[in-house]
PDB file of N, CA, C, O and CB in Angstrom:
ATOM      1  N   MET A   1      91.551 146.483 107.583  1.00  0.00           N
ATOM      2  CA  MET A   1      91.197 144.944 107.659  1.00  0.00           C
ATOM      3  C   MET A   1      91.890 144.174 108.474  1.00  0.00           C
ATOM      4  O   MET A   1      93.116 144.198 108.585  1.00  0.00           O
ATOM      5  CB  MET A   1      91.318 144.288 106.480  1.00  0.00           C
ATOM      6  N   SER A   2      90.978 143.319 109.195  1.00  0.00           N
ATOM      7  CA  SER A   2      91.043 142.402 110.196  1.00  0.00           C
ATOM      8  C   SER A   2      91.014 141.289 109.965  1.00  0.00           C
ATOM      9  O   SER A   2      90.186 141.054 109.085  1.00  0.00           O
ATOM     10  CB  SER A   2      90.323 142.490 110.946  1.00  0.00           C
ATOM     11  N   ALA A   3      91.611 140.275 110.383  1.00  0.00           N
ATOM     12  CA  ALA A   3      91.202 138.813 110.449  1.00  0.00           C
ATOM     13  C   ALA A   3      91.247 137.990 111.726  1.00  0.00           C
ATOM     14  O   ALA A   3      92.202 138.131 112.490  1.00  0.00           O
ATOM     15  CB  ALA A   3      92.003 138.121 109.562  1.00  0.00           C
ATOM     16  N   VAL A   4      90.285 137.155 111.992  1.00  0.00           N
ATOM     17  CA  VAL A   4      90.236 136.428 113.170  1.00  0.00           C
ATOM     18  C   VAL A   4      90.086 134.987 112.981  1.00  0.00           C
ATOM     19  O   VAL A   4      89.365 134.832 111.994  1.00  0.00           O
ATOM     20  CB  VAL A   4      89.220 136.903 113.965  1.00  0.00           C
ATOM     21  N   ARG A   5      90.392 134.001 113.412  1.00  0.00           N
ATOM     22  CA  ARG A   5      89.917 132.585 113.549  1.00  0.00           C
ATOM     23  C   ARG A   5      88.996 132.197 114.159  1.00  0.00           C
ATOM     24  O   ARG A   5      89.208 132.422 115.350  1.00  0.00           O
ATOM     25  CB  ARG A   5      90.617 131.895 113.951  1.00  0.00           C
ATOM     26  N   VAL A   6      87.652 131.520 113.938  1.00  0.00           N
ATOM     27  CA  VAL A   6      86.779 131.034 114.255  1.00  0.00           C
ATOM     28  C   VAL A   6      86.365 129.425 114.422  1.00  0.00           C
ATOM     29  O   VAL A   6      86.722 128.525 113.661  1.00  0.00           O
ATOM     30  CB  VAL A   6      86.258 131.619 113.644  1.00  0.00           C
ATOM     31  N   ARG A   7      85.625 129.302 115.462  1.00  0.00           N
ATOM     32  CA  ARG A   7      84.869 127.845 115.178  1.00  0.00           C
ATOM     33  C   ARG A   7      83.333 128.296 115.544  1.00  0.00           C
ATOM     34  O   ARG A   7      82.960 128.834 116.587  1.00  0.00           O
ATOM     35  CB  ARG A   7      85.506 126.357 116.322  1.00  0.00           C
ATOM     36  N   LEU A   8      82.566 127.941 114.435  1.00  0.00           N
ATOM     37  CA  LEU A   8      81.646 128.024 114.232  1.00  0.00           C
ATOM     38  C   LEU A   8      80.793 126.375 114.503  1.00  0.00           C
ATOM     39  O   LEU A   8      81.094 125.357 113.879  1.00  0.00           O
ATOM     40  CB  LEU A   8      81.767 128.718 113.045  1.00  0.00           C
ATOM     41  N   THR A   9      79.737 126.455 115.539  1.00  0.00           N
ATOM     42  CA  THR A   9      79.006 125.525 115.824  1.00  0.00           C
ATOM     43  C   THR A   9      77.630 125.382 115.504  1.00  0.00           C
ATOM     44  O   THR A   9      76.897 126.024 116.256  1.00  0.00           O
ATOM     45  CB  THR A   9      79.138 125.439 116.844  1.00  0.00           C
ATOM     46  N   PHE A  10      77.077 124.753 114.638  1.00  0.00           N
ATOM     47  CA  PHE A  10      75.613 125.249 114.043  1.00  0.00           C
ATOM     48  C   PHE A  10      75.049 123.890 114.784  1.00  0.00           C
ATOM     49  O   PHE A  10      75.630 122.809 114.688  1.00  0.00           O
ATOM     50  CB  PHE A  10      75.343 125.438 111.982  1.00  0.00           C
ATOM     51  N   PRO A  11      73.759 124.105 115.586  1.00  0.00           N
ATOM     52  CA  PRO A  11      72.606 123.555 116.121  1.00  0.00           C
ATOM     53  C   PRO A  11      71.798 122.732 114.893  1.00  0.00           C
ATOM     54  O   PRO A  11      71.961 123.189 113.762  1.00  0.00           O
ATOM     55  CB  PRO A  11      71.737 124.765 116.795  1.00  0.00           C
ATOM     56  N   GLU A  12      71.075 121.736 115.020  1.00  0.00           N
ATOM     57  CA  GLU A  12      70.529 120.934 114.058  1.00  0.00           C
ATOM     58  C   GLU A  12      69.543 121.840 112.978  1.00  0.00           C
ATOM     59  O   GLU A  12      69.439 121.662 111.764  1.00  0.00           O
ATOM     60  CB  GLU A  12      69.738 119.779 114.846  1.00  0.00           C
ATOM     61  N   HIS A  13      68.845 122.888 113.840  1.00  0.00           N
ATOM     62  CA  HIS A  13      67.896 123.853 113.085  1.00  0.00           C
ATOM     63  C   HIS A  13      68.512 124.843 112.170  1.00  0.00           C
ATOM     64  O   HIS A  13      67.900 125.626 111.444  1.00  0.00           O
ATOM     65  CB  HIS A  13      67.104 124.642 114.044  1.00  0.00           C
ATOM     66  N   LEU A  14      70.058 124.690 112.316  1.00  0.00           N
ATOM     67  CA  LEU A  14      70.798 125.863 111.411  1.00  0.00           C
ATOM     68  C   LEU A  14      71.495 125.072 110.161  1.00  0.00           C
ATOM     69  O   LEU A  14      72.052 125.668 109.240  1.00  0.00           O
ATOM     70  CB  LEU A  14      72.114 126.786 112.391  1.00  0.00           C
ATOM     71  N   ILE A  15      71.400 123.785 110.243  1.00  0.00           N
ATOM     72  CA  ILE A  15      72.186 123.130 109.380  1.00  0.00           C
ATOM     73  C   ILE A  15      71.926 123.562 108.015  1.00  0.00           C
ATOM     74  O   ILE A  15      72.889 123.755 107.273  1.00  0.00           O
ATOM     75  CB  ILE A  15      72.037 121.768 109.530  1.00  0.00           C
ATOM     76  N   LYS A  16      70.909 123.712 107.655  1.00  0.00           N
ATOM     77  CA  LYS A  16      70.390 124.098 106.124  1.00  0.00           C
ATOM     78  C   LYS A  16      70.060 125.329 106.003  1.00  0.00           C
ATOM     79  O   LYS A  16      69.270 125.625 105.107  1.00  0.00           O
ATOM     80  CB  LYS A  16      69.202 123.393 105.617  1.00  0.00           C
ATOM     81  N   GLU A  17      70.463 126.112 106.675  1.00  0.00           N
ATOM     82  CA  GLU A  17      70.253 127.749 106.740  1.00  0.00           C
ATOM     83  C   GLU A  17      71.646 128.154 106.162  1.00  0.00           C
ATOM     84  O   GLU A  17      72.725 127.732 106.578  1.00  0.00           O
ATOM     85  CB  GLU A  17      69.946 128.477 108.468  1.00  0.00           C
ATOM     86  N   PRO A  18      71.427 129.187 104.967  1.00  0.00           N
ATOM     87  CA  PRO A  18      72.932 129.676 104.476  1.00  0.00           C
ATOM     88  C   PRO A  18      73.060 130.964 105.302  1.00  0.00           C
ATOM     89  O   PRO A  18      72.666 132.085 104.978  1.00  0.00           O
ATOM     90  CB  PRO A  18      73.115 130.018 102.657  1.00  0.00           C
ATOM     91  N   VAL A  19      73.791 130.530 106.624  1.00  0.00           N
ATOM     92  CA  VAL A  19      74.419 131.566 107.545  1.00  0.00           C
ATOM     93  C   VAL A  19      75.441 132.266 107.111  1.00  0.00           C
ATOM     94  O   VAL A  19      75.514 133.473 107.341  1.00  0.00           O
ATOM     95  CB  VAL A  19      74.861 131.070 108.664  1.00  0.00           C
ATOM     96  N   ILE A  20      76.671 131.388 106.200  1.00  0.00           N
ATOM     97  CA  ILE A  20      77.674 131.813 105.741  1.00  0.00           C
ATOM     98  C   ILE A  20      77.543 132.761 104.845  1.00  0.00           C
ATOM     99  O   ILE A  20      78.132 133.836 104.962  1.00  0.00           O
ATOM    100  CB  ILE A  20      78.283 130.982 105.378  1.00  0.00           C
ATOM    101  N   ALA A  21      76.599 132.419 103.647  1.00  0.00           N
ATOM    102  CA  ALA A  21      76.090 133.621 102.605  1.00  0.00           C
ATOM    103  C   ALA A  21      75.536 134.607 103.337  1.00  0.00           C
ATOM    104  O   ALA A  21      76.173 135.587 102.951  1.00  0.00           O
ATOM    105  CB  ALA A  21      74.989 133.217 101.522  1.00  0.00           C
ATOM    106  N   ARG A  22      74.847 134.948 104.056  1.00  0.00           N
ATOM    107  CA  ARG A  22      74.186 135.986 104.812  1.00  0.00           C
ATOM    108  C   ARG A  22      75.443 137.002 105.418  1.00  0.00           C
ATOM    109  O   ARG A  22      75.588 138.204 105.200  1.00  0.00           O
ATOM    110  CB  ARG A  22      73.212 135.241 106.065  1.00  0.00           C
ATOM    111  N   VAL A  23      76.331 136.050 106.289  1.00  0.00           N
ATOM    112  CA  VAL A  23      77.391 136.832 106.680  1.00  0.00           C
ATOM    113  C   VAL A  23      78.327 137.717 105.719  1.00  0.00           C
ATOM    114  O   VAL A  23      78.858 138.781 106.035  1.00  0.00           O
ATOM    115  CB  VAL A  23      78.126 135.991 107.302  1.00  0.00           C
ATOM    116  N   VAL A  24      78.420 137.059 104.480  1.00  0.00           N
ATOM    117  CA  VAL A  24      79.164 137.735 103.210  1.00  0.00           C
ATOM    118  C   VAL A  24      78.287 139.061 102.970  1.00  0.00           C
ATOM    119  O   VAL A  24      78.784 140.183 103.069  1.00  0.00           O
ATOM    120  CB  VAL A  24      79.174 136.648 101.697  1.00  0.00           C
ATOM    121  N   GLU A  25      76.991 138.843 102.659  1.00  0.00           N
ATOM    122  CA  GLU A  25      76.225 139.507 101.865  1.00  0.00           C
ATOM    123  C   GLU A  25      75.727 140.971 102.992  1.00  0.00           C
ATOM    124  O   GLU A  25      75.769 142.158 102.670  1.00  0.00           O
ATOM    125  CB  GLU A  25      74.946 138.358 101.266  1.00  0.00           C
ATOM    126  N   GLU A  26      75.277 140.394 104.337  1.00  0.00           N
ATOM    127  CA  GLU A  26      75.040 141.931 104.952  1.00  0.00           C
ATOM    128  C   GLU A  26      76.149 142.557 105.717  1.00  0.00           C
ATOM    129  O   GLU A  26      76.102 143.759 105.978  1.00  0.00           O
ATOM    130  CB  GLU A  26      73.845 141.963 105.967  1.00  0.00           C
ATOM    131  N   PHE A  27      77.105 141.841 106.076  1.00  0.00           N
ATOM    132  CA  PHE A  27      78.505 142.366 106.752  1.00  0.00           C
ATOM    133  C   PHE A  27      79.604 142.397 106.099  1.00  0.00           C
ATOM    134  O   PHE A  27      80.688 142.381 106.681  1.00  0.00           O
ATOM    135  CB  PHE A  27      78.919 141.682 107.800  1.00  0.00           C
ATOM    136  N   ASP A  28      79.513 142.436 105.096  1.00  0.00           N
ATOM    137  CA  ASP A  28      81.018 142.233 103.871  1.00  0.00           C
ATOM    138  C   ASP A  28      82.063 141.887 104.583  1.00  0.00           C
ATOM    139  O   ASP A  28      83.085 142.559 104.722  1.00  0.00           O
ATOM    140  CB  ASP A  28      81.638 143.676 102.970  1.00  0.00           C
ATOM    141  N   VAL A  29      81.784 140.604 105.152  1.00  0.00           N
ATOM    142  CA  VAL A  29      82.973 139.847 105.931  1.00  0.00           C
ATOM    143  C   VAL A  29      83.020 138.240 104.967  1.00  0.00           C
ATOM    144  O   VAL A  29      82.059 137.522 104.693  1.00  0.00           O
ATOM    145  CB  VAL A  29      82.468 139.595 107.988  1.00  0.00           C
ATOM    146  N   ARG A  30      84.257 138.068 104.666  1.00  0.00           N
ATOM    147  CA  ARG A  30      84.671 136.965 103.776  1.00  0.00           C
ATOM    148  C   ARG A  30      85.278 136.015 104.779  1.00  0.00           C
ATOM    149  O   ARG A  30      86.254 136.214 105.503  1.00  0.00           O
ATOM    150  CB  ARG A  30      85.715 137.410 102.567  1.00  0.00           C
ATOM    151  N   PRO A  31      84.358 134.725 104.663  1.00  0.00           N
ATOM    152  CA  PRO A  31      84.918 133.479 105.250  1.00  0.00           C
ATOM    153  C   PRO A  31      86.090 132.882 104.622  1.00  0.00           C
ATOM    154  O   PRO A  31      86.077 132.901 103.392  1.00  0.00           O
ATOM    155  CB  PRO A  31      83.941 132.488 105.266  1.00  0.00           C
ATOM    156  N   ASN A  32      87.019 132.398 105.146  1.00  0.00           N
ATOM    157  CA  ASN A  32      88.079 131.257 104.716  1.00  0.00           C
ATOM    158  C   ASN A  32      87.899 130.032 105.289  1.00  0.00           C
ATOM    159  O   ASN A  32      88.586 129.671 106.245  1.00  0.00           O
ATOM    160  CB  ASN A  32      89.466 131.580 105.039  1.00  0.00           C
ATOM    161  N   ILE A  33      87.015 129.334 104.787  1.00  0.00           N
ATOM    162  CA  ILE A  33      86.795 127.940 105.368  1.00  0.00           C
ATOM    163  C   ILE A  33      88.067 127.118 105.435  1.00  0.00           C
ATOM    164  O   ILE A  33      88.744 127.021 104.411  1.00  0.00           O
ATOM    165  CB  ILE A  33      85.758 127.153 104.524  1.00  0.00           C
ATOM    166  N   ARG A  34      88.462 126.498 106.589  1.00  0.00           N
ATOM    167  CA  ARG A  34      89.882 125.704 106.826  1.00  0.00           C
ATOM    168  C   ARG A  34      89.790 124.157 107.078  1.00  0.00           C
ATOM    169  O   ARG A  34      90.570 123.251 106.788  1.00  0.00           O
ATOM    170  CB  ARG A  34      90.642 126.312 108.146  1.00  0.00           C
ATOM    171  N   ARG A  35      88.440 124.158 107.787  1.00  0.00           N
ATOM    172  CA  ARG A  35      87.969 122.666 108.166  1.00  0.00           C
ATOM    173  C   ARG A  35      86.668 122.880 108.400  1.00  0.00           C
ATOM    174  O   ARG A  35      86.245 123.913 108.920  1.00  0.00           O
ATOM    175  CB  ARG A  35      88.655 121.926 109.445  1.00  0.00           C
ATOM    176  N   ALA A  36      85.844 121.770 107.972  1.00  0.00           N
ATOM    177  CA  ALA A  36      84.330 121.631 108.455  1.00  0.00           C
ATOM    178  C   ALA A  36      83.978 120.402 108.663  1.00  0.00           C
ATOM    179  O   ALA A  36      84.669 119.540 108.119  1.00  0.00           O
ATOM    180  CB  ALA A  36      83.330 122.132 107.561  1.00  0.00           C
ATOM    181  N   LYS A  37      82.878 120.000 109.456  1.00  0.00           N
ATOM    182  CA  LYS A  37      82.389 118.799 109.364  1.00  0.00           C
ATOM    183  C   LYS A  37      80.752 118.830 109.425  1.00  0.00           C
ATOM    184  O   LYS A  37      80.188 119.010 110.504  1.00  0.00           O
ATOM    185  CB  LYS A  37      83.037 117.994 110.433  1.00  0.00           C
ATOM    186  N   VAL A  38      80.044 118.651 108.250  1.00  0.00           N
ATOM    187  CA  VAL A  38      78.321 118.680 108.776  1.00  0.00           C
ATOM    188  C   VAL A  38      77.913 117.647 108.269  1.00  0.00           C
ATOM    189  O   VAL A  38      78.275 117.069 107.244  1.00  0.00           O
ATOM    190  CB  VAL A  38      77.254 119.888 108.304  1.00  0.00           C
ATOM    191  N   GLU A  39      76.940 117.348 109.200  1.00  0.00           N
ATOM    192  CA  GLU A  39      76.128 115.935 109.308  1.00  0.00           C
ATOM    193  C   GLU A  39      74.428 116.364 109.476  1.00  0.00           C
ATOM    194  O   GLU A  39      74.169 117.565 109.555  1.00  0.00           O
ATOM    195  CB  GLU A  39      76.751 114.929 110.880  1.00  0.00           C
ATOM    196  N   ASP A  40      73.670 115.688 109.511  1.00  0.00           N
ATOM    197  CA  ASP A  40      72.041 115.815 109.367  1.00  0.00           C
ATOM    198  C   ASP A  40      71.848 116.631 110.603  1.00  0.00           C
ATOM    199  O   ASP A  40      71.014 117.537 110.582  1.00  0.00           O
ATOM    200  CB  ASP A  40      71.060 114.256 109.378  1.00  0.00           C
ATOM    201  N   SER A  41      72.524 116.397 111.641  1.00  0.00           N
ATOM    202  CA  SER A  41      72.022 116.908 113.082  1.00  0.00           C
ATOM    203  C   SER A  41      72.902 117.874 113.807  1.00  0.00           C
ATOM    204  O   SER A  41      72.696 118.323 114.934  1.00  0.00           O
ATOM    205  CB  SER A  41      71.857 115.726 114.054  1.00  0.00           C
ATOM    206  N   PHE A  42      74.133 118.195 112.843  1.00  0.00           N
ATOM    207  CA  PHE A  42      75.192 119.049 113.779  1.00  0.00           C
ATOM    208  C   PHE A  42      75.895 119.197 112.744  1.00  0.00           C
ATOM    209  O   PHE A  42      75.782 118.501 111.735  1.00  0.00           O
ATOM    210  CB  PHE A  42      76.010 118.431 115.128  1.00  0.00           C
ATOM    211  N   GLY A  43      76.900 120.365 112.934  1.00  0.00           N
ATOM    212  CA  GLY A  43      77.816 120.759 112.214  1.00  0.00           C
ATOM    213  C   GLY A  43      78.653 121.826 112.765  1.00  0.00           C
ATOM    214  O   GLY A  43      78.227 122.612 113.611  1.00  0.00           O
ATOM    215  N   TRP A  44      80.188 121.868 112.154  1.00  0.00           N
ATOM    216  CA  TRP A  44      81.192 122.947 112.711  1.00  0.00           C
ATOM    217  C   TRP A  44      81.972 122.950 111.460  1.00  0.00           C
ATOM    218  O   TRP A  44      82.180 122.164 110.536  1.00  0.00           O
ATOM    219  CB  TRP A  44      82.128 122.573 114.192  1.00  0.00           C
ATOM    220  N   ILE A  45      82.400 124.414 111.870  1.00  0.00           N
ATOM    221  CA  ILE A  45      83.509 124.994 110.472  1.00  0.00           C
ATOM    222  C   ILE A  45      84.384 125.920 111.561  1.00  0.00           C
ATOM    223  O   ILE A  45      83.964 126.604 112.494  1.00  0.00           O
ATOM    224  CB  ILE A  45      82.542 126.240 108.788  1.00  0.00           C
ATOM    225  N   VAL A  46      85.559 125.724 111.165  1.00  0.00           N
ATOM    226  CA  VAL A  46      86.675 126.468 111.304  1.00  0.00           C
ATOM    227  C   VAL A  46      87.211 127.526 110.235  1.00  0.00           C
ATOM    228  O   VAL A  46      88.010 127.253 109.339  1.00  0.00           O
ATOM    229  CB  VAL A  46      87.568 125.581 111.506  1.00  0.00           C
ATOM    230  N   CYS A  47      86.703 128.642 110.447  1.00  0.00           N
ATOM    231  CA  CYS A  47      87.154 129.534 109.364  1.00  0.00           C
ATOM    232  C   CYS A  47      88.207 130.872 109.737  1.00  0.00           C
ATOM    233  O   CYS A  47      88.488 131.076 110.918  1.00  0.00           O
ATOM    234  CB  CYS A  47      85.804 130.080 108.744  1.00  0.00           C
ATOM    235  N   GLU A  48      88.703 131.662 108.767  1.00  0.00           N
ATOM    236  CA  GLU A  48      89.184 132.806 109.090  1.00  0.00           C
ATOM    237  C   GLU A  48      88.406 133.615 108.503  1.00  0.00           C
ATOM    238  O   GLU A  48      88.231 133.463 107.294  1.00  0.00           O
ATOM    239  CB  GLU A  48      90.422 133.000 108.844  1.00  0.00           C
ATOM    240  N   LEU A  49      87.503 135.055 109.449  1.00  0.00           N
ATOM    241  CA  LEU A  49      86.822 135.823 108.932  1.00  0.00           C
ATOM    242  C   LEU A  49      87.613 137.109 108.536  1.00  0.00           C
ATOM    243  O   LEU A  49      88.148 137.713 109.467  1.00  0.00           O
ATOM    244  CB  LEU A  49      85.796 135.959 109.718  1.00  0.00           C
ATOM    245  N   ASP A  50      87.729 137.510 107.517  1.00  0.00           N
ATOM    246  CA  ASP A  50      88.435 138.775 106.937  1.00  0.00           C
ATOM    247  C   ASP A  50      87.356 139.819 106.745  1.00  0.00           C
ATOM    248  O   ASP A  50      86.181 139.521 106.534  1.00  0.00           O
ATOM    249  CB  ASP A  50      89.208 138.485 105.485  1.00  0.00           C
ATOM    250  N   GLY A  51      87.837 141.124 106.833  1.00  0.00           N
ATOM    251  CA  GLY A  51      87.039 142.212 107.117  1.00  0.00           C
ATOM    252  C   GLY A  51      87.163 143.328 108.008  1.00  0.00           C
ATOM    253  O   GLY A  51      88.031 143.254 108.878  1.00  0.00           O
ATOM    254  N   ASP A  52      86.446 144.343 107.940  1.00  0.00           N
ATOM    255  CA  ASP A  52      86.414 145.519 108.707  1.00  0.00           C
ATOM    256  C   ASP A  52      86.431 144.876 110.273  1.00  0.00           C
ATOM    257  O   ASP A  52      85.878 143.794 110.471  1.00  0.00           O
ATOM    258  CB  ASP A  52      85.026 146.497 108.296  1.00  0.00           C
ATOM    259  N   HIS A  53      86.960 145.452 111.145  1.00  0.00           N
ATOM    260  CA  HIS A  53      86.899 144.885 112.663  1.00  0.00           C
ATOM    261  C   HIS A  53      85.408 145.070 113.176  1.00  0.00           C
ATOM    262  O   HIS A  53      84.787 144.190 113.772  1.00  0.00           O
ATOM    263  CB  HIS A  53      88.004 145.764 113.747  1.00  0.00           C
ATOM    264  N   ASP A  54      84.963 146.208 112.895  1.00  0.00           N
ATOM    265  CA  ASP A  54      83.519 146.200 113.474  1.00  0.00           C
ATOM    266  C   ASP A  54      82.145 145.482 112.722  1.00  0.00           C
ATOM    267  O   ASP A  54      80.970 145.430 113.085  1.00  0.00           O
ATOM    268  CB  ASP A  54      83.196 147.681 113.612  1.00  0.00           C
ATOM    269  N   SER A  55      82.902 144.916 111.413  1.00  0.00           N
ATOM    270  CA  SER A  55      82.051 144.346 110.570  1.00  0.00           C
ATOM    271  C   SER A  55      82.000 142.892 111.001  1.00  0.00           C
ATOM    272  O   SER A  55      81.007 142.176 110.877  1.00  0.00           O
ATOM    273  CB  SER A  55      82.454 144.569 109.154  1.00  0.00           C
ATOM    274  N   ILE A  56      83.220 142.507 111.543  1.00  0.00           N
ATOM    275  CA  ILE A  56      83.487 141.162 111.980  1.00  0.00           C
ATOM    276  C   ILE A  56      82.620 140.804 113.212  1.00  0.00           C
ATOM    277  O   ILE A  56      82.020 139.745 113.395  1.00  0.00           O
ATOM    278  CB  ILE A  56      84.983 141.004 112.296  1.00  0.00           C
ATOM    279  N   GLU A  57      82.675 142.039 114.138  1.00  0.00           N
ATOM    280  CA  GLU A  57      82.125 142.098 115.423  1.00  0.00           C
ATOM    281  C   GLU A  57      80.754 141.783 115.313  1.00  0.00           C
ATOM    282  O   GLU A  57      80.160 140.858 115.868  1.00  0.00           O
ATOM    283  CB  GLU A  57      82.323 143.363 116.064  1.00  0.00           C
ATOM    284  N   GLN A  58      80.152 142.937 114.278  1.00  0.00           N
ATOM    285  CA  GLN A  58      78.736 142.424 114.184  1.00  0.00           C
ATOM    286  C   GLN A  58      78.189 141.282 113.819  1.00  0.00           C
ATOM    287  O   GLN A  58      77.218 140.769 114.376  1.00  0.00           O
ATOM    288  CB  GLN A  58      78.181 143.022 113.547  1.00  0.00           C
ATOM    289  N   ALA A  59      78.987 140.687 112.554  1.00  0.00           N
ATOM    290  CA  ALA A  59      78.859 139.240 112.224  1.00  0.00           C
ATOM    291  C   ALA A  59      78.575 138.353 113.066  1.00  0.00           C
ATOM    292  O   ALA A  59      77.602 137.606 112.963  1.00  0.00           O
ATOM    293  CB  ALA A  59      79.820 138.781 111.754  1.00  0.00           C
ATOM    294  N   VAL A  60      79.642 138.339 114.266  1.00  0.00           N
ATOM    295  CA  VAL A  60      79.746 137.391 115.234  1.00  0.00           C
ATOM    296  C   VAL A  60      78.678 137.687 116.135  1.00  0.00           C
ATOM    297  O   VAL A  60      78.134 136.646 116.505  1.00  0.00           O
ATOM    298  CB  VAL A  60      81.047 137.350 115.868  1.00  0.00           C
ATOM    299  N   THR A  61      78.104 138.868 116.698  1.00  0.00           N
ATOM    300  CA  THR A  61      76.876 139.137 117.403  1.00  0.00           C
ATOM    301  C   THR A  61      75.768 138.325 116.561  1.00  0.00           C
ATOM    302  O   THR A  61      75.233 137.361 117.109  1.00  0.00           O
ATOM    303  CB  THR A  61      76.575 140.787 117.503  1.00  0.00           C
ATOM    304  N   TRP A  62      75.503 138.584 115.602  1.00  0.00           N
ATOM    305  CA  TRP A  62      74.612 138.234 114.727  1.00  0.00           C
ATOM    306  C   TRP A  62      74.285 136.957 114.872  1.00  0.00           C
ATOM    307  O   TRP A  62      73.224 136.544 115.341  1.00  0.00           O
ATOM    308  CB  TRP A  62      74.962 138.484 113.555  1.00  0.00           C
ATOM    309  N   MET A  63      75.410 136.151 114.375  1.00  0.00           N
ATOM    310  CA  MET A  63      75.639 134.694 114.223  1.00  0.00           C
ATOM    311  C   MET A  63      75.029 133.998 115.568  1.00  0.00           C
ATOM    312  O   MET A  63      74.075 133.220 115.555  1.00  0.00           O
ATOM    313  CB  MET A  63      77.303 134.368 114.020  1.00  0.00           C
ATOM    314  N   ARG A  64      75.737 134.407 116.720  1.00  0.00           N
ATOM    315  CA  ARG A  64      75.306 134.167 118.239  1.00  0.00           C
ATOM    316  C   ARG A  64      73.867 134.322 118.336  1.00  0.00           C
ATOM    317  O   ARG A  64      73.151 133.437 118.804  1.00  0.00           O
ATOM    318  CB  ARG A  64      75.990 135.196 119.290  1.00  0.00           C
ATOM    319  N   GLY A  65      73.381 135.564 117.850  1.00  0.00           N
ATOM    320  CA  GLY A  65      71.789 135.606 117.951  1.00  0.00           C
ATOM    321  C   GLY A  65      70.947 134.628 117.416  1.00  0.00           C
ATOM    322  O   GLY A  65      69.820 134.445 117.878  1.00  0.00           O
ATOM    323  N   LEU A  66      71.437 133.927 116.398  1.00  0.00           N
ATOM    324  CA  LEU A  66      70.770 132.793 115.809  1.00  0.00           C
ATOM    325  C   LEU A  66      70.865 131.730 116.537  1.00  0.00           C
ATOM    326  O   LEU A  66      69.965 130.890 116.570  1.00  0.00           O
ATOM    327  CB  LEU A  66      71.187 132.473 114.606  1.00  0.00           C
ATOM    328  N   GLY A  67      71.967 131.633 117.211  1.00  0.00           N
ATOM    329  CA  GLY A  67      72.085 130.176 118.064  1.00  0.00           C
ATOM    330  C   GLY A  67      73.219 129.332 117.673  1.00  0.00           C
ATOM    331  O   GLY A  67      73.373 128.166 118.036  1.00  0.00           O
ATOM    332  N   VAL A  68      74.227 130.189 116.693  1.00  0.00           N
ATOM    333  CA  VAL A  68      75.485 129.568 116.402  1.00  0.00           C
ATOM    334  C   VAL A  68      76.443 129.831 117.478  1.00  0.00           C
ATOM    335  O   VAL A  68      76.482 130.908 118.072  1.00  0.00           O
ATOM    336  CB  VAL A  68      76.027 130.025 115.115  1.00  0.00           C
ATOM    337  N   GLU A  69      77.365 128.647 117.773  1.00  0.00           N
ATOM    338  CA  GLU A  69      78.192 128.940 118.896  1.00  0.00           C
ATOM    339  C   GLU A  69      79.578 129.508 118.576  1.00  0.00           C
ATOM    340  O   GLU A  69      80.417 128.660 118.274  1.00  0.00           O
ATOM    341  CB  GLU A  69      78.339 127.737 119.670  1.00  0.00           C
ATOM    342  N   VAL A  70      79.829 130.324 118.581  1.00  0.00           N
ATOM    343  CA  VAL A  70      81.046 131.155 118.115  1.00  0.00           C
ATOM    344  C   VAL A  70      82.126 131.169 118.859  1.00  0.00           C
ATOM    345  O   VAL A  70      82.032 131.888 119.854  1.00  0.00           O
ATOM    346  CB  VAL A  70      80.790 132.441 117.961  1.00  0.00           C
ATOM    347  N   ASP A  71      83.267 130.533 118.691  1.00  0.00           N
ATOM    348  CA  ASP A  71      84.468 130.156 119.655  1.00  0.00           C
ATOM    349  C   ASP A  71      85.723 131.106 118.719  1.00  0.00           C
ATOM    350  O   ASP A  71      86.250 130.931 117.621  1.00  0.00           O
ATOM    351  CB  ASP A  71      84.798 128.068 119.768  1.00  0.00           C
ATOM    352  N   LEU A  72      85.852 132.116 119.748  1.00  0.00           N
ATOM    353  CA  LEU A  72      86.963 132.656 118.869  1.00  0.00           C
ATOM    354  C   LEU A  72      88.649 132.271 119.357  1.00  0.00           C
ATOM    355  O   LEU A  72      89.153 132.522 120.452  1.00  0.00           O
ATOM    356  CB  LEU A  72      86.726 134.350 118.884  1.00  0.00           C
ATOM    357  N   LEU A  73      89.227 131.674 118.315  1.00  0.00           N
ATOM    358  CA  LEU A  73      90.304 131.007 118.070  1.00  0.00           C
ATOM    359  C   LEU A  73      91.635 131.789 118.236  1.00  0.00           C
ATOM    360  O   LEU A  73      92.690 131.265 118.593  1.00  0.00           O
ATOM    361  CB  LEU A  73      90.149 130.500 116.835  1.00  0.00           C
ATOM    362  N   GLY A  74      91.469 133.089 117.940  1.00  0.00           N
ATOM    363  CA  GLY A  74      92.532 134.190 117.934  1.00  0.00           C
ATOM    364  C   GLY A  74      92.979 134.694 116.320  1.00  0.00           C
ATOM    365  O   GLY A  74      92.840 134.003 115.311  1.00  0.00           O
ATOM    366  N   ASP A  75      93.489 135.943 116.375  1.00  0.00           N
ATOM    367  CA  ASP A  75      93.649 136.816 115.287  1.00  0.00           C
ATOM    368  C   ASP A  75      94.661 136.104 114.409  1.00  0.00           C
ATOM    369  O   ASP A  75      95.625 135.589 114.975  1.00  0.00           O
ATOM    370  CB  ASP A  75      94.090 138.257 115.726  1.00  0.00           C
ATOM    371  N   VAL A  76      94.548 136.014 113.044  1.00  0.00           N
ATOM    372  CA  VAL A  76      95.331 135.507 112.090  1.00  0.00           C
ATOM    373  C   VAL A  76      96.264 136.113 111.762  1.00  0.00           C
ATOM    374  O   VAL A  76      96.170 137.233 111.262  1.00  0.00           O
ATOM    375  CB  VAL A  76      94.836 135.260 111.172  1.00  0.00           C
ATOM    376  N   VAL A  77      97.545 135.417 112.003  1.00  0.00           N
ATOM    377  CA  VAL A  77      98.950 136.176 111.682  1.00  0.00           C
ATOM    378  C   VAL A  77      99.308 135.314 110.169  1.00  0.00           C
ATOM    379  O   VAL A  77      99.301 134.136 109.812  1.00  0.00           O
ATOM    380  CB  VAL A  77     100.386 135.901 113.182  1.00  0.00           C
ATOM    381  N   GLU A  78      99.600 136.583 109.567  1.00  0.00           N
ATOM    382  CA  GLU A  78     100.112 136.310 108.078  1.00  0.00           C
ATOM    383  C   GLU A  78     101.438 136.046 107.940  1.00  0.00           C
ATOM    384  O   GLU A  78     102.107 137.040 108.222  1.00  0.00           O
ATOM    385  CB  GLU A  78      99.893 137.409 107.175  1.00  0.00           C
ATOM    386  N   GLY A  79     102.325 134.756 107.500  1.00  0.00           N
ATOM    387  CA  GLY A  79     103.693 134.697 107.706  1.00  0.00           C
ATOM    388  C   GLY A  79     103.863 134.551 106.265  1.00  0.00           C
ATOM    389  O   GLY A  79     104.991 134.441 105.785  1.00  0.00           O
TER     390      GLY A  79
END
């Protein structure tokens, strides 16, 4: 199992789409949302993505393909 911290920035056309739900369903990646701000025309989420390393990479690639800006903030260190 791997975990990475990411910042997801959503453009206006994706604000009402269930992107996070699809990540869970299609890639078996579990998000742990730490912070978020969503408005009518813009939104961002800082979360930890937990799951198999390859599944996380596939989920990130898929989200980028949709138009979500994905910034990798680093591996999550459990302490």
